[in-house]
N, C-alpha and C positions, 0 to 999 in steps of 0.2 A: 486446383489452385491450391498452392502452399499455404500452410496457416501461420502467422507469427504467432510464436510461442510468448506468454507474457506470464511471470511468475507473482502472485500476489500470496502478502502475507497478512495475517491477521494478527494483531498483538495484544498484551491485556491492559492496552488503555480504554478507559471510557470514550467510547464514539466509533463503537462496533458497524455503527450505520454505515459509516464510508467505506469498509470493506463491503458490506453487505451491497450496498447501491453500487459500486466497482463491480461487482461480481453481477447483479441484474444487469447493467447497461453491457458488460463484455459477452454475456450469454447471448445477447441478441446480434452478436458482430460474428458471423459466417466467418470472416479472414482472421478471428483472432483465438488462439488455443490457449485456457487458462490453467494454470498448476499452482494449485492452493495450500497453503499451509495456516493453519490455525494454532496457536499457540493454547496450552493448557488453559492459563489464565484467560484468555482470551474466549472459551468456550464461557466460562462463569458468567464474565461481562454479556457475552451474547444472550443468555440465559435471563439477566437482569435487566437487561436494558432494550431487547429486540423481540420483534411480533414473531420471530422464528425459532426453530432449533437449529442447534450447530450441523445437525445431521441436513437440515434443508439450505443453509446456507451451501455445505458440501456439494448439492446437487446441482447448486448451478455451477461448477466449476467443473473443465473438461479431467482432470486430472487431480487426486486430492493425497497430501501425504503426511504420515505422520508427525510430528514434530520433532521426535527424536530419532527419526530413521536417517542418518547420516550416511547410508548408502544408496539414497534417493537419487534419481536421475540429474534434480536441480543441484545438486550437492556437487556436481562435476562441471567445469568449465568446459569441457566437450560436448554438452547439452548446450546448442547455441540457443539464446533465447532473445528477442528484443528488448528485455529489461525487466525492471521487479517493481513494484509499488507494495509497502509497508503501510497499511490503512484502517488503523491508527497505528501508529507506533510510539508505545509506550519509553518512557525515559529509560527502563532497564535495555529493552531491546537498543534503542539507540546508544548506550553505553555498549554494550557487545558491540554492534555495527563500528562503532568510533573506536573502538578497541582490537578490532581485529580477532575477537574472542568468539569462535566460531563452535560455541559447546552446543546448540540444536540445529535443526534444518534451517529455519528463519536467518538466523543471523550468519550460517553458512552459504544460503543461499544468496544473501547478500554479499558476503566479502567475495563471492564467486563472481557475481555479477559487477562487482568493484573492480577485481583483478584482471577481469574481461575487458573492463573499458565500456561496458554495457549502462545505461541508462539507471538509476537508483533513484525512487524518489521516496521520500521519508513523511509520513505525513503525522508528524510528531504531535500529540495532542496530550499537553501538559499546561498549566497555567495557576498559578504566577511561574517565572522562572527564575531561580537563583545562578549565581555566577556559575557554579559546575553543569547544569543543563546548558548554559549558553556556550560553556568552552566544551561540550560534547557536540554541540552543532557544528561551530567551528572546527572541529577536529574532523568530522564526517564529512562535513564539506570539503576540507582540505582533500584529503583521499578520494573525492569525487562524486560524494552524494550531493541530490537536491534535498535541501530541508525547503519541505513543503507544509507548515502550520496549516490548519482548517481556517484561514482567516476569510470572512464573506466579506463579498464585495457588492456594497448594496447602490451601485447606479444603474445596476438592472431591476432596482426595485421589489427584491422578492417580497412573498406575501405569508408563504409556509415555511415552516423547516425544511419539507421535502423540497424547495428551492433553494433554498440556502445549502443543503447537502449537494445537491443537483450542481450547484454552481463550484464548489469546492471539487466536487468527481471530474467533473467535466475541464476545467483547469489542468486539472493532475493528469488527465488523459492526453489534452492537448500538448502538456510540458512532455509528455513522451512519444509526440508526432502523431496523435491521434485524433484526427478531424472529429467534431462533434458539436452541438448544437445544445449541450446541455448548462452553456454558461453563456450570458449576455456579454458579448465583444464590448467594449468600449467605443463609443461614439460622442463624438463632440456634439452640444447641443447647438 
């Protein structure tokens, strides 16, 4: 069985739990091969927010790249992937992606994903949003990115933070065409 390659970026916004949970879920799927980049700022956020280390997060991925390694496989369009998720996506990373400023590996891999017509899901984690943020989101959407803020759905009646996180991760994976049971599908009562 040939595995689907999926690139995961974790940038320095609050909400590292989204990227961590995403990797935990993908590690259980034999058909998915994960390629991970954790930005330097994301390492600081993981240390502050998570009950694990960045090294433990990296251990969940099949392949890990240094954030400044622009020679990595995922920096080339000839390295075929099924898409990319950036979770969480900081406004700084959103700005780099929206402006095609590929100065680090995460933004370069995102740029490659877009130029090759592959799906790019950005779990933008910021609030409140000013007009500059909204314009960056619009610009990223115009060039093909999916803007996917982690806004919880409550019709499934989540009882824990973990269920809220799973709902977002599940819906983001579904947006990439990866079926899962992490989120509650809408049903008319």
